[in-house]
C-alpha positions as CSV (number, residue, x, y, z in Angstrom):
1,M,74.7,115.4,97.0
2,S,72.1,115.5,99.7
3,S,72.9,115.8,103.3
4,K,69.6,114.0,104.0
5,R,68.7,116.6,106.6
6,K,65.5,118.6,106.6
7,W,65.1,122.2,108.0
8,E,62.3,124.8,107.9
9,P,62.9,127.3,105.1
10,L,61.9,130.2,107.3
11,K,64.7,129.3,109.8
12,W,67.4,129.1,107.1
13,N,70.1,131.7,106.2
14,Y,70.7,131.2,102.5
15,S,73.7,133.4,102.3
16,S,75.6,131.5,105.0
17,A,74.0,128.2,104.1
18,R,73.3,127.5,107.8
19,A,70.4,127.1,110.2
20,I,69.2,130.2,112.1
21,G,68.8,129.9,115.8
22,T,70.5,129.0,119.0
23,R,68.4,125.9,119.9
24,E,70.1,122.6,120.1
25,D,68.6,121.3,116.8
26,A,70.0,124.4,114.9
27,K,73.4,124.0,116.5
28,E,73.5,120.3,115.7
29,L,72.6,120.9,112.1
30,N,75.2,123.6,111.7
31,Y,77.8,121.4,113.4
32,F,76.9,118.6,110.9
33,L,77.2,121.0,108.0
34,D,80.6,122.3,109.2
35,T,81.8,118.7,109.5
36,L,80.6,117.9,106.0
37,E,82.3,121.0,104.6
38,L,85.5,120.0,106.3
39,Q,85.2,116.5,104.7
40,V,84.8,118.1,101.3
41,F,88.0,120.2,101.7
42,Q,89.9,117.2,103.0
43,A,88.7,115.1,100.0
44,K,89.7,117.9,97.6
45,R,93.2,118.0,99.2
46,S,93.6,114.2,99.0
47,L,92.7,114.4,95.3
48,I,95.3,117.1,94.8
49,E,98.0,115.1,96.7
50,A,97.2,112.0,94.7
51,D,97.5,114.1,91.5
52,R,94.0,113.1,90.5
53,E,91.3,115.1,88.7
54,I,89.3,117.3,91.1
55,S,85.6,116.6,90.4
56,A,82.4,116.5,92.3
57,Q,82.2,112.8,91.7
58,G,85.8,112.3,93.0
59,I,85.0,114.2,96.1
60,R,81.7,112.4,96.6
61,D,83.4,109.0,96.2
62,I,85.9,109.9,98.9
63,I,83.3,111.2,101.3
64,T,81.0,108.1,100.8
65,G,84.0,105.7,101.0
66,N,83.5,104.6,97.4
67,V,87.2,104.8,96.7
68,E,89.1,102.5,94.4
69,Q,91.2,100.0,96.3
70,R,94.9,100.4,95.8
71,K,96.7,97.5,94.3
72,R,99.3,95.7,96.3
73,I,102.5,94.1,95.1
74,L,102.0,90.6,96.3
75,E,98.3,90.7,95.3
76,V,99.2,91.5,91.7
77,F,102.0,88.8,91.8
78,K,99.5,86.2,93.2
79,E,97.0,87.1,90.4
80,H,99.7,86.7,87.8
81,N,100.8,83.4,89.1
82,A,97.2,82.1,89.2
83,Q,96.8,83.0,85.5
84,M,100.1,81.3,84.7
85,K,99.0,78.2,86.6
86,A,95.8,78.1,84.5
87,L,98.0,78.2,81.4
88,Q,100.6,75.7,82.6
89,G,101.1,73.0,80.0
90,V,99.6,75.3,77.3
91,D,101.8,78.4,77.4
92,F,104.1,77.7,80.3
93,A,106.2,74.8,81.5
94,A,105.9,73.5,85.1
95,S,109.5,74.7,85.7
96,T,108.5,78.3,84.7
97,M,105.6,78.1,87.1
98,K,107.9,76.8,89.9
99,R,110.3,79.7,89.2
100,Y,107.6,82.3,89.5
101,N,106.3,80.7,92.7
102,I,109.8,80.9,94.2
103,S,110.1,84.5,93.0
104,Y,106.8,85.3,94.7
105,N,108.0,83.7,98.0
106,H,111.2,85.7,97.8
107,T,109.3,88.9,97.2
108,R,107.0,88.2,100.1
109,D,110.0,87.4,102.4
110,F,111.8,90.5,101.3
111,I,108.8,92.7,102.2
112,K,108.6,91.1,105.6
113,W,112.3,91.5,106.2
114,K,112.6,95.1,104.9
115,Y,109.2,96.6,105.8
116,N,107.9,94.2,108.5
117,A,104.7,94.1,106.5
118,E,102.6,91.5,104.8
119,D,102.4,93.4,101.5
120,R,103.1,96.9,100.1
121,D,101.3,99.4,97.9
122,I,102.2,99.2,94.2
123,R,103.2,102.9,94.4
124,D,106.0,101.9,96.8
125,L,107.9,100.3,93.9
126,D,110.7,102.6,93.2
127,H,114.4,102.4,92.4
128,E,115.3,102.0,96.1
129,F,112.9,99.1,96.5
130,I,114.4,97.3,93.5
131,S,118.0,98.0,94.7
132,Q,117.2,96.8,98.2
133,Y,115.5,93.7,96.8
134,A,118.6,92.9,94.7
135,F,120.8,93.4,97.8
136,W,118.6,91.2,99.9
137,L,118.6,88.4,97.3
138,K,122.4,88.5,97.2
139,T,123.0,88.8,100.9
140,V,120.2,87.3,102.9
141,R,119.1,84.7,100.4
142,N,122.7,84.2,99.3
143,C,121.9,84.1,95.6
144,D,124.7,84.6,93.1
145,H,124.5,87.4,90.5
146,N,122.9,85.4,87.7
147,T,120.2,83.9,90.0
148,T,119.5,87.3,91.4
149,M,119.0,88.7,87.9
150,K,116.6,85.8,87.0
151,Y,114.5,86.6,90.1
152,L,114.6,90.3,89.2
153,V,113.5,89.5,85.6
154,N,110.5,87.6,87.0
155,F,109.7,90.5,89.3
156,K,110.1,93.0,86.5
157,K,107.3,91.2,84.6
158,I,105.0,92.0,87.6
159,V,106.2,95.6,87.7
160,L,105.4,96.0,83.9
161,I,101.9,94.7,84.4
162,C,101.5,97.4,87.0
163,V,102.9,100.1,84.6
164,K,100.7,98.9,81.7
165,S,97.6,98.9,83.9
166,K,98.5,102.4,85.0
167,W,98.7,101.5,88.7
168,L,102.3,102.6,88.6
169,L,103.5,105.7,86.8
170,G,106.8,104.4,85.5
171,D,109.2,101.5,85.5
172,P,111.4,101.7,88.6
173,F,114.0,99.3,87.2
174,P,117.3,100.9,86.3
175,I,117.9,101.2,82.6
176,S,120.1,98.3,81.5
177,N,122.7,98.6,78.7
């Protein structure tokens, strides 16, 4: 990866990989290189924290801003519902489509209620999220147990799409007997 900076070879310290001199241009180049080196270390740390492979390409992608966009819960739900709508009358009945739209709206409203946010990262889906969602459906939405379970089944389909697409490491739903 090029820094896209030029410097005279006679004024370069190869062992320290820095410009030689005290003039402003040498200080500016060395400051730029220090900053770039710090960005590399931060990129490496973020790869480690994200449990991703540490590679030159991964570090370069982070530094240049060419990072994959993280998937969001409602975004995936919306894409799913759009695909279902295209298959309405072929693979799905209108009533099924209506149920998934209501489920999407409930999920959106829950995220606003619980997190005061418009959407959440897929990786926020964990057992607590599911438990709180079920609690919200029963208390705030005043759904009975069977209705709550139907909405959770719809939501689980979205979660499994995320798991199968490897956007989510595992299924956060409790194991049912």
